[in-house]
Steps between C-alpha positions, in 0.01 A plus 500: 500500500369259761726246667522280806791376706550286808700604804521223762132422590336790316409549133470865393297631208652819359430755227746733331470764229748475215554773243532462124879500543477195731593695814312480828267795573478549877528220752328160472185469716390203706144402410462200729691233686418145607667300775573137413620211712713315240823694434548300175159602358552533122155591368379834371217613728409840349339549159437816302209549261380811320182620332457480125550877465800476740360770729470268801758263648433237767763317705375207703633225724438156347602312812202618702716592802 
């Protein structure tokens, strides 16, 4: 699972493994973080795409920061 969250002036992009039973496997990992100036920033800045065969996953920053 990929997710992002904001803490004060930083948006974090995280990844976590989840088992078939819905439980977390290991600890979530930080993939990237972006500092922002507006504390009320509401937009999603990271996107996730994957290859047709689902062997490759790409996470990228849409904001260009």
